[in-house]
N, C-alpha and C positions, 0 to 999 in steps of 0.2 A: 460617468454616473448621470442619470437622468435629471432634468431640471426639477426643482422642487415646485410641487403644485401647490398653489395657495388655495385654502377653502373660501368659499363665499359666493356671491352671486355676480362674478364677472360677466358683463354683457357687452357685446359689439351692437352699439346703437347706430348702425349704418356708417356714418361719418366719423363717428367717436367711439371710444371705449373707456370704461372704468369698471371698478370692482369695489363693492362696499364693504367697510370693516364690519366685522361681528360685534354684538354688544360688548363682550368683554375686552376686545381690542380698543374700542372706543373708550372704555372706562379707563384705560391707562392714560389716554389722552386727557381726560377730565381731571385726573389726580395730579397731573403735572403742574408745578409752579416753579418760581424761581428758585426756591428752597428745596424743591423736591423732584429733579430730574428724574424721569422714569425710564431709563436705559438699562439693559442687562449687558452683559459681556464678561469681561475678565482679562487676565494675563496669560499669554501663551508664553511658555518658556522653551526655547529651542537650543539644541546643541550645536555648536559650531560658531563660526564667524558670521556675522550678519551679511546678508546680500546687499548689493548696491541697491540704492533707492529706486532707480529706473527698472531694475531687474524685477523688484517687488511689484511695482506698479504693472508692469506687463504681464506678471504671473496672476495678479488678482484680476486684472481686465480679461484675461483668457478664460476665467472661470464665473464670469458674471452671468453667463447664459443658464448657468445651474441653479442661479438664485435670482429669478426675475424681479423680486421685491426690491433688489439692491439698485434697480435702475428705475424705480417708481417713487413718486413723491404723493404727498396729500393733496387733495383739493376738498374745500370745505363748502358744505351747503349754506347759501345765504341765510342769515339771521339764526343760524344753528338749528334750523328746522329739520334736521336729519342727520344721521351718522356720516362722517366723511367718507370719501372714497379714494382709492388708489388709482393713480393716472401715471402713463409713462412720462418721465421727465425729459422734456424736450431740449434741455439744455445740460444733459448729464455730462459731468467731467470727472473721471475716475481720480484724477490728482487732487480734486478738493477733498476725497474721502480717504485716500491713502496718503498719510503723512509721516513725518519723521521728526525725531528729536534725538539729541545726544546728552549724555552726563559725562561729567569729568571721569576718565577711566582711571583705575576700575571702580566704577560706581557702586557695584553690589547691591545687595537688597534694600538698604536704606534710601538710596537714590531712586531705585525703581519704585519704591512705595511713595516717595514724594511726588514723582511725576505722576503716578496713578491717582493719587489724592487730588491733585489739580484737576487732571482730565476728566475724572469720574464726577467731579462737581459741576462740570459744565454742560449746559443742555445742548442737545442737537438742534440743528437748524430745521424748522418745520417747513421751510420753503424748498428744502432738497431731500433727497433719499435719505432715510433716517439710520444711517450708520457711519462709523469711522473705524479705520484701523491706523495705528501709530507705531512705527518702528522706532524701538529705543536702542540706540547705539552707545557703546562705552561700557556696557554692563561688566563684562570680564573678557578675558582673552578667548574663551570658548563657550560663551553663552551670550545670547541675544534674547530680547523680549519684544513681543507685539502686543499693544493694548487694543482691546477690541470694545467697541460700543454700538449697540443695536437697540432702537427703541422698543419697549416692551409691547408696544401695539403691533409690532411685527413678528415677534417670536416669544414663546415661552422656552422653558429650559429644554423640553424634548425637541421641539422644532429647532432650537439652537443647535442640537446635535446633528440635524440635517445639514444646517449651514456649515458646521465645522468640517463635516464629511465632504462638503461641496467644494470647499476652498483648500483642502488638503489632499494628499495623496495616501494611498495604502502601501506604497512601495517606495523606497530610497531612490530606485533607479528609473522612475517615471521620467521620460524625456521632457527637456524643457517645453513650456507651452508655445504653441503656434500663435500667430497673430489673431485677435479676436475678431469674430464676425462682425460686420457693419450693423450698428444698432439703429433700427429705423422705428422711432417711436410713433405710436398711434395718436392720433388727435384726441384731446381731452374735451369733454363736454364743457360748455360755459355755464355761467351761473344760473341762467334761466332754465336750462336744461337739467341741471342738477337739482334745483328745487322742484321742478314738475316731477322727475323720476322719484325723488325722495318721498313726495306726497302720495304718488301712486302705490309706492311700496308700502307705505304705512297703512293704507286701505286695503290692498290685496294681500299682504303677508298674513295677517291674523286670520283672514278668511280661509287662506290656503291651508294654514296650520289646522284650523277647525274642521275643514272637510277631511283632512288627512288623519285626523284623531279617530275616526270611525274605521279607517283601513289598516289592517295588519301591515307590519314592516314599512311603515312610512315615517317621515320625520315628525309629522304631527302626532302620530301615535306614540312614537317613542317619548315625545316632550310630555304628552299627557301622562304616561306611566311614571316618568320621572317625578312630575309634578305631585301625582298621587302618593308615591313612595316617599317624597321629601316633606310632606306636610308635618308628619310627626317630628322628624329630626330638626326641621326648622322651628317649630314650636320649642323644642327642648333647648336649642340654641339660644333663642330669645329669652328663655327662662334664666339661662346662665349668667346674663347680664354682662356688665363690662369686666374687662381685665383689671387687675389691681394697679395702684399707684406705685410708681417705681422711678428711680433715676434712669431707667432704660426709657423713660417717656418724658417728653417736654418739648418746648419750642426749639426748632432747629433752624440752622441758616443754610447757605449754599456750600459752605466749606466742607471739605470731607478729609478723612483719615482711612488709610487702608493697611491691612496687614495680611500676610500670607504665610501659610506653613503647609507641609506635606506630611501626612501620616502613611504608614505601611498598612494597606489593605489587608494583607495576610494576617496581620495581628488581630484586626477588628474581626475578621472572619473566624478566627480561632476562638476568640471570646464569645462570639455569637453562637458557635457550635457548643461550647462548653455550657453557657447558660441557657441555651433554648430560646433566645431572642432574636429578632432579626437584626441584620447589620444597622438598619436605621434606628432601630430601638437604642442599640449599643452607643451610636454616635450622638442621639439625642440626650442620653445619659451623661455623656462626657461633657457635652456643652452645658447641662444643667450643673454638673459640678464646677466647671469653669465659671459660670455665672455666680455661684456661691462665693468663690474666691474673688470676684470682682466686687461684690457687695460688701464683702468683709472688708476689703481695702478701702471702700467708700464709707464705712461706718454705718452701713444699713443692715437691718435684720434679714436673714435668709427666710424665705417663705416658699410654701409649696403650691401656691396658687398662681404663680407666673405662668403666662401661656405663650407658646410658641404657635405661629401661623405656619403650618406645614402644607405646601402645595401638593395637590394630587393630580396626576395625569388622569384624564377621563376619555382618552382616545380608545376605541375599540381595540381588543388584542389582535395584533398583526397588522394594524393600520400604519400607513406610511407616516413620516414625520414632516408634515407640511408646515409652512409658515402659518402664523397666527397662534391664537391662544385656546387651548381646550384644556382647562384646568380648573378644579374645584379646590376645596381646602378642607382641612381639620384644624381644631384648635386644642393643641396638645397641653395639658398641665404638665409643668416640669418640677420634678422633686428636688427644688434647689436646697431645701433646708436639710436634706438626707445626706449625711456625711460618710456613709458606707457605700463604696462605689458599686459593689455588687447588688446591694439593696436599691440603689437608684436604677440600674438597669431593670430590675424585677418591677419597680414601680411604673416606670416608663412603658414597659412592655404590657403591664396589666391595662394602663391607661389607653394605649393604642388599640388594643384588643377591644376594650369597650367602645371606643369611638367607631371602630369598624362594625361592631355588632350593632350599634346605634345608627349605622348609616349616616354619619354626620356630613361626610362629603356630599350626600344627596342634597342636604340643606343648601350648601353653597351652589350646588348645580341647579337647584329650583330657583335661586335668585336670579341665575343666568338665564334661565328659561323666561322668568317673568319680564326681564329686560327686553325680551323679544316683542312683547305685548305692550309695553309702556311707551308713549311717545318720547322720541329722542330728547327734546328739551327737558324733560322730567329726569332722565337718567343722571345727568351731571350732579344736580342738588342731592339726589339720593345717594350717590357715590361718595360725596363728601360728607353727608350725614353719617353714612356707615363708618368712615375713617373717624370723624368726630366721636363717634360712640366708642370706639376703640375696644374690640373684643380680644385684642392679643398685644403683647408687650414687644415682641420681636418676630422677625421672619426667620425661619431655618428651611432652607431649600436644598434638597439632595438630589442631583441628577446622575444617573448611571451613564457613563460614557463608554467609548469604544474599548473593546477587549484587546484590540492589537495596537501596535504603535502607528501613529500618524506622521506624515512627512510633509514638509514645504521646502521646494527647491532642493531636494535631497538632504535637507537637515531635518533631524528627528525631533519631534515634539516630546519634551521629557515631562512636562507637566502643565495642567490648566488650572488656574484659580479664578473662580467665578466672581461675578459682580451682581449683588442682589440690590436694588434701589431701596432707598429710605423713603416711607410715606410720611406724612404730617405727623409730628409729635413721636416719631419713632427714631431713636438715636442709634440703633445698631441693627445690623442684619447680618446673617450667616450664610454663606453659600458653599456647598460642597459638590465636588465633581470627582467620580471615580474614573481613572484612566490607567490602563497598563500596570496595575499592581500598586497605584498610589491613591490616595484620598487628598486632592487638592483643596484647602480652605481658602475662602476669600472672606475677609472681615471688613465690612464697610461701616463707618460711623461718623457722626457729626464731629467736625473738627474741634469745636470748643467744648461740647459736652461729654467727649469720651477721649480726653487726652490720655487715659490709662489703657488704650486699646492693646498696647503691646503685653501688658500684664494679662489680659484675657487671652491672647494667643499663646503665651507660655502656660497658662493654666490648661489649655486644652491639650497641649502636648504632655504636661505632666499628669494630666488625668487619665490619657491612654496608658502610660507608664505605670500608673498606680492601678488601674483596671488589670492590666496584664500581669502584674505581680500578684494581685489578689486572686487570679483565677488560675494561674500557672500557665498562661499563655505566653511561652518563651519565645521571644523574638526581639530584635533590637528595634529601638524607636529613635527615630532621627532627633538629635539634640538641637539642630538650628535649621533655618531655611537653606536650600541647597542651590541657589543661584550660582554661587561662586565656587563653593566646594564640589569636588568630584561627586557625581551621582552614580551608584552602581547601576548596571543595567536593570531595569525593573522586569519582574516576572510577568509574563502575560497572564492577563486575568482569566481565571478558569471559567467564571461566570459572572454575570452582572450582579451588583450589590443586591441581596435579598431585601425584600420590602416587608 
């Protein structure tokens, strides 16, 4: 597989090399704090006995050329007068990033979730490449787990697909990796050079975009058209105001809880065909019902104006999946008060159609474009103001994954449960990943404010069973997570989840 190409303005400046982060990438650095580490990733569940640690290290090392970012670190412009840049890590050590831990065998799901909660609450070291893999041994006799963390400034969900493809194989019989090629890091620019280049960019970049705005099929022209089309949706978004108050929001600490479950994609696809809604609509409706169960248990009233932040990929059709972030968002109202599961799907479907007609994603894309024109020192305060204003109650991110099984060292990947970070005053996030006939859920929550996270996980599973019964979509629904229990061979995905 070819190396993942990173978007941006990588430049060879004679004796040195660097590549600047785009505004969205940099925003995820601005939003990070001790209580809000901004990494994505998740839990890979593999079939078979775990490999030896040295075998895993050599396997990962042999694939690093496919993910150049994994051997690059951040360099910061003095006084914050510019967006950070990527430079090659002259002290790169793969063993720092590939780790191992063990739980008392057979650890099962609960042990894995405890390890995940601790690992996902720890921020990555910004002085090194921003990723980690952790092998978890002792899960069961025929299963093992690898925890993954990659900073959000390096990849969004779609880019994460490219990383997964780069570090796994499409066939179980792929031969063992050969020794990695020698890594020769390019020299990084010093502070004075970074500052000078950043100031030049801030002067020349807006002028270049302005000149291009008059020329068809240029970046500047595309940005101008997006801004033109996004003015109305941006005004409508501002008019909607803040999301309502809820126990889903409040001060959070660095501690995390994690839950995971797998649902049968075929069941969801049958429901979507019966009701004429998208797969994503069905899943949002199930999550809305589960939130209602959670609020009932907390003694809170159900309400229909809770909002989910739903990321939207804005890469052009057919574009490769490079590292970096190319994502906008819509803010979908969730019909939590609706107790009829079919009516919930219909309400979500109607709301998402209205958001698409209103081109709300263009509002978020307009903000991204405006960040290109705003001086970098201003972007961080604006990002925090946006989070403080809080237009949403939780994040729900659904990424379509591989249609065919993936392998690592001959072991089949059975499921992937994603990790979606929490931002300030957000106590719960929901990640979904469709892979080889399953939908892997990853639920991340503040350790103190969501002690009932397992209740929410059960309510999601029960919600699919309720909706399948209400629509006549006959199929079995898993009754428990399946790390230890035998998993039937998943059917291959016929098509990626409909949007």
